[in-house]
N, C-alpha and C positions, 0 to 999 in steps of 0.2 A: 504493500500500500504506500502510495506517495505521501510525503510529508505535507501536512496541512499548511496552507498559506494564511489561514485565519488567525486572528488574535487568540492567544491562549486563554483558557478559563482563568478566572480570578484566583490569585495565589500561585499561578504559574504551572499548575499541574494538570491533571485530567478532571473531567466533570465528575461530580460526586452525587449522583441521584440517590436519595435515601428511600425511594419507594421499593418495597419488596415485590417480588414477582414469583410465579410458579408455586412450587411446593413450600418454599419458605414463607410466602404470603399466606397460604392456607393454614400452615402450622401456627404462625404468629396470630392470626385472627382467632384461632381456637384458644390460644393462651390469653389473648386480650379479654375474652368474655369473662374469665375468672378473676381478673385483676381489679383492684380498687379503681373506681372511675372518677376522673376529674373533668368537670365540664369547662369548656374553653370558649372564648369569644370568636366571632367571625374573623376578626383581624388575626388572632392567633392561629385559627384554622388556615387562613390564607397563607401565613408564613410557613406552616407545615407543608402545604401543597407546593410552595416554592422550593422548600428543601427536598421534597419528594421527587420533583422533576429535575432537580439539579440546578435550578436557577439561582439558588443561594450557595452554590459551591464557593469555598470548601467547607462550609459549616457542617457539623455533624449532629447538631442539636441546639437546644436553647442555651443562651449565654449565662454564665455565672456572674458573681458580683464584680470581680476584677475586670471581666470583659465589659460588663454593663457600664462601669464607671469610666473605663478607658475609652469606650466608644463615645459616651456622652461628652467627655472632657477633651479628648485628643484625637478622635476619629480612628482609634486603633484598639484592637483586642490585646489581651495580655501577652499573646505570642507575637505581637508586632504587626499582625495583619490589618491592613486598612479596612475599616468598616464604618459607615456614617450614621447608622440608626440602630439602636439596640433591638435585637431579636429575642424576645423574652416571652415567657408564659407565667401566668399567676394563678393563685388560689387563695381562698380563705380557710381551707381545710387544715385544722390544727393537727390532725392525725398523721398527715404525710410526713415522712422523715427520710433523711438521707439513706440511700441504700435500697429504698423501696422501688419496685417496678409497678408502674401505673398505666392505665389506659386513658388516653386523652379523647374526650367526646365532644363533638361540635354541639353547642347549645341549641342551635336552630334546627339542625337536621336529626339530632340524636344519634348520629353515626359515629362509631369509633374511628377516629382519623389516624391514630398512631399509638404506639407503646413507647414508654420512656423509662429509663433507669435514672432515678433521682440521685445526682451527685452533690447537690447543694440546695439548700433552702435558705433564702435570705430576704431581708427587707431593704427597700430603696427609698430615697427621697424623691417622691414623684414630682414635686415642684422643680427640683434641680433638673430632672430629665426633661420636663416640658420647656423650661427656659433654655436649655442647651439645644434641644432638637427643634423646637418650634419657635424659639426666641420669645415665648410668652407663656404665661400660665393662665391666660384669660379663658374662662370656661365657655365662652362663645365659640372658641376655636374647636372644630370637630375632632382634631387629633388630640388636643388637650383633654377633651371629654373622655376619650377612650382610655388614656393613660390614668386619669383620675378615677375611672371606674374599675381599674384593675383590682385584683384581690390584694390582701394584706402581704402575702408572700410571693416572691418569684421562685420558680423552680428551674434548676439547671440540669442538663444531662443529655446524653445521646438519645436519638429517637429512631424508631423504625416506622416508616410511613406505610399505611395500609390501604390508601385510596387516592384516587385522583379527583375526588369530590364531585363526580358526575360531569365534569367539564367536557371530556371527550364525547360523551353521549349527548350532551346538550348542544355543543357547538361544532361537532364533527371535525373537519380538517382545519377549521379556524384555530382550534386549540393546538398548540405545538410545544413540545419540550425543547430545551436547548440542543439536545442531540439531533432532533429532527430539523431545526432551522439550520444548524451547521451543515447537515447533509444537503439541504436545499441549496445553500450558498456554494458548497463545494461542487455540486452538480452543475450549477450555473457558471462556475468559474469566477465567482465574485470574491474579491479580497477586501475592497473598501466598501463597507456597508454602513449606512446611517440608519439609526432607529428614530422613528417619529412616535413619541409617546402621545397616546390619545385616551381621554376619558369622555370626550364629547364627539358628536358627529362633526365631520370636517366641513368647516366653512372656507371661504376663499383664501383666508390667511393661511390656514393649515395646508391647503392645496398648494399655495405659493411656496411655503417652506419646503414641502416635499419635492416640488419641481426644481427648486434651487439645488437641493441635495442630489436629485437625479442627474443634474448637469455635471456635478463634480465627483460623483461616486460611481462605483460599478452598479449599485442598486440601493434601494431603500426598502426597509421593512416598516410598514405601518403597523405598529404594535399596540394593540388595544387592551385596556384593562377590562377583565371579565369578572373581577371580584366585586365585592359590595361597594356601593357608592353612597354619598350623602344624600339626604332628602332634597328633591328638586332636580337632581341630575337625571339625564335621559337614560332609560334602561339599556343594557348592553345589546339586547336583540334588535331594538330599534336603531341603535347606533350602527350595528353591524350592517343592517340593510342599507342605511344611508351611505356608509362608506363604500360598500360594494357598488352601489349605483354610481358613485363618483369615479371610482377606479375604473369601472367597466367603460365609462363614457368619456373620460377626460385624461386618461394616462395611456402612454404607449405600452403595448403589451410587453410583458417580461422586464419591465423596469422597476416594478414594485412587487413586494410580497406582503400579503395581509395575514397577520396572525394575532393570537391573543394569549394572555397569561392570567393566572388565577389570583394575583395579589390584591389586597384591599388598599385603597388610597389612605395615606396618612395626612395629606395636605401640608407637608412639612417644607414646602418651597425649596430653598437651596439644599438642605440636607437630603430631601427626597430626590432631587436631581442627581446627587451623588449616588444614592442607592439605585436609581434607574441606570446609572452608568455601570455600577457593579454587575447587576444581573444582565444588562444588555451585552456586556463583554462575554458573559457566560453563554449567551445566545449566539455569539459569534460576530457581534457588531464591532466595527472599528471606531465608529463615531456615534454620538448621541446629539440629535438636533435639540438645541436649547434656545428657545425664543423668549418672548416676553412672559413673565410671571409663570414660569414653569412649575407645575405642581403646587401653585399657590392657592390661597383662599382669602377673601376679604382684602384688607389693606395691611396685612401683617408683614409683608415683604416688599422690598423695592422691586420694580419691574424687571431688573436685570441682576438681582442678587444671585440667582441660580447660575448665571454665567460666571460672575466674578469669583464664586466660591471654588471653582476648579483651579483658579490661580493661587488659592490659599492653602491647598492641601500639599503634603510633602511630595516632592518629585518622585515619580515612579509608583505612586499609589495605585494608579490604574494604567493599563495599556490602552484602553479606550480613550479617545479624545472628544471634547465637546466641539460641535459644529455650531458656533454662535451666530445667530441671525438677528439683526436689529428689528425694531418695531415695524410691523408691516400693516398696510392699509390700502384701500382703494383711493387713488388720486384722480379726481375728475379732470384736472388739467393734463396730467400725464396720460390719461385715458386708459388706466388699468392698474393692476397691483404694483405697489412700490414699497420701498422701505425708507427709513430716515437717512440711509446712506446713498440712496439713488434718486430721491425726490427733493427738488429744491423749493417746493411750494409750501404755502402756509396751512395752518389748521383749518381754515375755512374751505379749503379745497379737498380735505381728506375725510374719508369715511372710515372710522376705526371699527374693526370687527372683533367680536369676542363671543365665546360660547355662552357667557352669561347673558349678553344682549339678545342672542338668538333665542334662548330659552324664554326670556322675559317677553320678547315681542310675540312669539308664537303662542305662549301660554295665555296671553291677554287677547288673543284673536287678531293680532296685527298682521300686516303683510310685510314680508321681507323683500327689499329691493333686489334686483338681479345682481347688483354688485356684492351682495352679502353672501349668497349661496347659490349653487346650481339648481335649476328648476326641479330636476329629478330628486335632489336631496330635500328641497323645500316641501315637495308633495308628500314624501314619507313622513316628515316631521309634522306637517299639518294634519295628516291622517291620525297620527299618534295623539296630538293634543285635542283633536276633535273627539276621539274616543274617550279621552279623559273627561271632556265636557259632558258627553252623553252619559257617562257613568254617574257624574255628579247630579245631573238633571234627574236621572232615574231614582237616585237615592233620595233627593229632595222631594220628588213627587211621591215616592213611597212613604216618606215621613209625614207628608201633608195628608195623605189618605189613610194612614195607619197600616200600610201594607209592608212596612219594613220588618224583616225577620229579626226577632229579638236574639 
């Protein structure tokens, strides 16, 4: 087999998927049924699925206290490995002790996701983690809410992952492991691959970012988050349909690959951009497209903090590089999409585009101008929001007539 030209997995070694298969999986599932069960959050489940598929290579389980503190304070684990956000699991169970083997159960699906050997049980300063990772401990921040809702204790130790969480069944070929995307890139002969992170349907700015990358890379992977979103975000299945419509109609064939991954958003802005860099490197990407307000929420981060943070981490932390792109918009005088680096005109000539504005306009029944999004995409989104309106009307009508089921 010829030597791969792709970037190496994080840590410089081989991919480390922790998902068991075959006879080992069958046996571990039997063992798991008899173990003490610890119920975990959707975020913790998402992290397990990322470890399972190898996206969090080279992690072998959840972090201990030294790793947690080092990652929060210095972007590195106790062994010196660069890592930007703690990967931890928590519980309020007083009975769990070091040396125990436990089953980790997803609270929402009631499915046993993994088994874990507890090597450490410890308490953390949640405010410290929030201020380091999110730059705030404001309870309005969705990521802060999740950390503050964690149990009293963190548990550390190696895990054996027992499921893919139903993602392959739900999303088919859209769902892909790092080994699978690497095989795709190798088959295509790509070496320079940029990842476009998406949690929203693609508007014209996203399209512009991807096409800039297509010009200078061998190819682009439009990499969609399939895990849990915050309230108000457009569901993954709707986003998938909208992105497929755009790719099929407005991109040259074989210049982009569309895939998804199972992690949940933390909305950690700059820190999350670094985590996106870590696991995109594991997926075989040489670059990560970083535009305005990458992985941000509200006004907690500056518009380009996610770009500048790559300059602040120790050299050699990642093999992957950021592909920084300036603020993009439609300029009426330029007659098309442009950026702050290419457009000499003023604010009055610019239409700024954002996923937040797309959601707000459509959810309020407004019309999107053609400069905002492609008609095929707009139609899919309008149908989705119309469906929501119909559900609300039916519910209100039922309440008014006393027909709502108790």
